[in-house]
C-alpha positions in Angstrom: 5.9 -13.0 -7.5 7.9 -14.8 -4.8 10.1 -11.9 -2.7 14.3 -12.4 -3.3 16.2 -12.7 -0.4 17.5 -9.4 0.4 21.3 -9.6 0.8 24.2 -7.0 2.0 25.7 -5.6 -0.9 29.4 -6.9 -0.7 27.6 -10.9 -0.9 25.2 -10.3 -3.9 26.6 -12.3 -7.0 23.4 -13.6 -8.1 19.7 -14.3 -6.6 17.2 -16.8 -7.0 14.2 -16.2 -9.7 11.7 -18.6 -9.6 11.0 -19.8 -13.4 7.4 -18.5 -14.2 8.4 -15.1 -12.0 11.5 -15.3 -15.2 8.2 -15.8 -18.0 6.8 -12.9 -16.9 10.0 -10.5 -17.1 10.6 -11.8 -20.4 7.3 -10.6 -21.0 8.8 -7.5 -20.3 11.4 -7.1 -21.7 8.9 -8.2 -25.3 6.8 -6.0 -24.4 6.1 -3.3 -27.5 7.5 0.2 -26.9 4.2 1.4 -27.6 2.7 0.0 -24.4 5.2 -0.2 -22.3 5.7 3.9 -23.0 1.2 3.7 -22.1 2.3 2.0 -18.8 5.2 4.2 -17.4 2.4 7.0 -18.1 -0.3 5.3 -16.3 2.5 4.5 -13.3 3.3 8.2 -13.1 -0.3 9.5 -13.1 -1.1 6.8 -10.6 -1.6 7.8 -6.8 0.9 6.4 -4.7 -0.6 3.3 -2.6 0.3 0.3 -0.3 -1.9 -2.1 -1.7 -0.9 -3.4 -5.0 -4.8 -4.3 -5.5 -5.8 -0.8 -5.3 -2.2 0.0 -7.8 -4.0 -2.6 -10.1 -7.2 -0.5 -10.3 -5.7 2.6 -11.0 -3.9 0.3 -13.8 -7.4 -0.8 -15.4 -9.1 2.1 -15.6 -6.2 2.9 -19.3 -7.5 1.2 -21.5 -4.4 1.3 -23.8 -3.4 -1.1 -20.8 -5.8 -3.7 -22.0 -4.1 -5.9 -24.1 -0.5 -5.8 -22.2 0.0 -9.7 -21.3 1.1 -9.8 -17.9 0.2 -7.1 -16.0 -0.2 -8.4 -12.7 2.9 -10.4 -12.0 5.0 -7.1 -14.3 3.6 -4.5 -11.7 4.8 -7.2 -8.9 8.0 -7.9 -10.5 8.3 -4.3 -10.0 8.0 -3.4 -7.1 9.5 -7.6 -5.4 12.5 -5.8 -7.7 12.9 -2.7 -5.8 11.5 -3.6 -2.3 14.3 -6.5 -2.2 17.3 -3.7 -3.3 16.3 -0.9 -1.1 16.0 -3.4 1.5 19.2 -4.7 0.9 20.4 -1.9 -0.2 22.1 -2.0 -3.4 21.8 0.5 -6.4 18.7 -0.1 -8.2 20.9 -0.2 -11.5 23.2 -3.1 -9.7 20.5 -5.3 -8.8 19.0 -5.0 -11.7 21.9 -6.1 -13.0 22.2 -9.2 -11.1 19.8 -10.1 -11.6 19.0 -9.8 -15.5 22.5 -11.7 -15.1 21.0 -14.7 -12.7 17.8 -15.2 -15.4 20.8 -15.4 -18.6 22.5 -18.0 -16.9 19.7 -20.2 -15.9 18.7 -20.8 -18.9 14.7 -21.5 -18.2 13.7 -19.0 -20.7 15.0 -18.2 -23.8 16.6 -14.7 -23.6 18.7 -13.7 -26.4 21.4 -10.8 -25.6 19.7 -7.7 -26.8 16.3 -8.8 -25.3 18.6 -8.8 -22.5 19.5 -6.0 -22.5 16.4 -4.1 -23.5 14.8 -6.0 -19.8 17.6 -4.1 -18.0 17.1 -1.2 -19.8 13.3 -0.9 -19.0 14.0 -2.3 -15.7 16.0 0.2 -14.6 13.4 3.1 -16.3 10.1 1.1 -15.2 11.8 0.9 -11.3 12.7 4.3 -10.7 9.1 5.5 -11.4 8.2 7.4 -7.5 5.0 5.1 -7.3 7.2 2.0 -7.7 9.5 3.5 -5.0 7.0 4.7 -2.7 5.5 1.1 -3.2 8.5 -0.8 -2.7 9.7 0.9 0.6 6.7 1.7 2.5 5.5 -1.9 2.0 9.8 -2.2 3.4 9.3 -0.1 6.3 6.3 -1.4 7.2 7.8 -4.9 7.9 10.2 -3.4 9.6 8.9 -4.6 12.7 10.2 -7.8 15.2 5.8 -8.3 14.9 2.9 -6.8 13.1 -0.3 -6.3 14.8 -3.0 -8.2 14.0 -5.8 -7.9 16.2 -6.7 -7.7 19.5 -9.8 -8.5 22.1 -10.5 -7.9 25.4 -12.4 -10.9 27.6 -14.0 -9.1 31.6 -14.7 -10.6 34.6 -16.4 -11.0 38.0 -13.5 -12.8 40.2 -15.1 -13.8 43.8 -13.3 -13.7 46.5 -14.6 -16.3 49.1 -13.8 -16.8 52.7 -15.3 -17.9 55.4 -15.1 -21.4 56.1 -19.2 -21.4 54.8 -17.0 -19.8 51.8 -18.3 -17.5 51.9 -18.0 -14.3 48.7 -16.6 -11.7 50.9 -15.4 -9.4 47.5 -15.1 -9.3 43.4 -12.4 -8.5 41.7 -13.3 -6.5 38.1 -10.3 -8.4 35.8 -9.5 -7.6 32.1 -7.6 -9.8 29.9 -6.4 -8.3 26.6 -5.2 -10.5 24.1 -2.8 -9.1 21.0 -2.4 -11.1 17.9 0.8 -10.6 16.0 2.7 -11.8 13.1 6.3 -12.8 13.0 8.0 -14.3 10.3 4.6 -15.3 8.6 3.9 -16.3 11.8 0.5 -16.1 13.8 1.2 -15.0 17.4 -0.9 -14.7 20.3 0.4 -12.7 24.2 -1.8 -12.5 26.9 -2.0 -9.6 29.6 -4.1 -9.0 32.5 -5.2 -6.2 33.2 -7.1 -4.6 35.7 -9.8 -1.5 36.4 -6.8 1.3 36.7 -4.6 -0.8 33.6 -7.8 -0.6 31.4 -8.3 3.1 31.4 -4.5 3.9 31.8 -4.1 2.2 28.3 -7.2 3.6 27.2 -5.7 7.3 27.8 -2.3 5.6 26.4 -4.6 5.3 23.1 -6.7 8.2 23.1 -3.7 9.7 22.8 -1.7 8.2 20.1 -5.3 8.6 17.7 -4.8 12.6 18.4 -1.5 12.1 17.2 -3.0 10.6 14.5 -5.3 13.1 13.6 -2.4 15.8 13.7 -0.1 14.5 11.8 -3.1 13.6 9.1 -3.2 17.4 9.1 -0.2 18.5 9.0 0.1 16.1 5.8 -2.4 17.2 4.5 -0.9 21.3 4.5 2.0 19.9 3.2 0.5 17.7 0.4 1.4 14.8 1.1 -0.3 11.8 0.5 -1.1 9.1 3.2 -0.5 5.1 2.0 -2.5 2.9 3.7 -1.3 -0.6 3.6 -2.9 -3.4 2.0 -5.4 -5.1 3.3 -5.5 -8.3 4.6 -8.3 -10.8 3.8 
């Protein structure tokens, strides 16, 4: 499912939905009522996660969902819809109306009036399931940064200082080059930083303190019965 471009609430009138994704919405509209009810029950029971593949692993354990066509695509469409509405600061009911009306006006798929009304009801109903709402909002918050961390590495070296006419090694500096790889607007970028021994010690202390904060927050979340959401692992 291709994420829809979020826009200001007052400016949203329609959205561009790829043809293949419109077919996914049509499948949801034509899903038998018992299958829809089983899907909703399975989503209500699912453990919240930011990783859609882990959510799908939970859903595939439900025998009643084995016959649901395009299950993976339907879940992706629901998460995309809820996430776009949230990032665009639009009420989900309003955004569902816009999405379905855009599909009807596109005439890419045949969606009758009753089917369009049924699709609106089903999207509003499913997008509000807490598991999907948490996933959608969590992923929006996860991406609400100018730069996203990807990886880091450090190259260390002993850099000699030469003195005298004979170019004798009079001393040496231990330097470390920290490379931090990030992503920005879908592009990978790398920033390099030169560190000396004191910088390295300061960085180590800062990271160690952050790890302590992480443990403290996890303990608090555990006592408060707040599930910690693990981002999707990038391949």
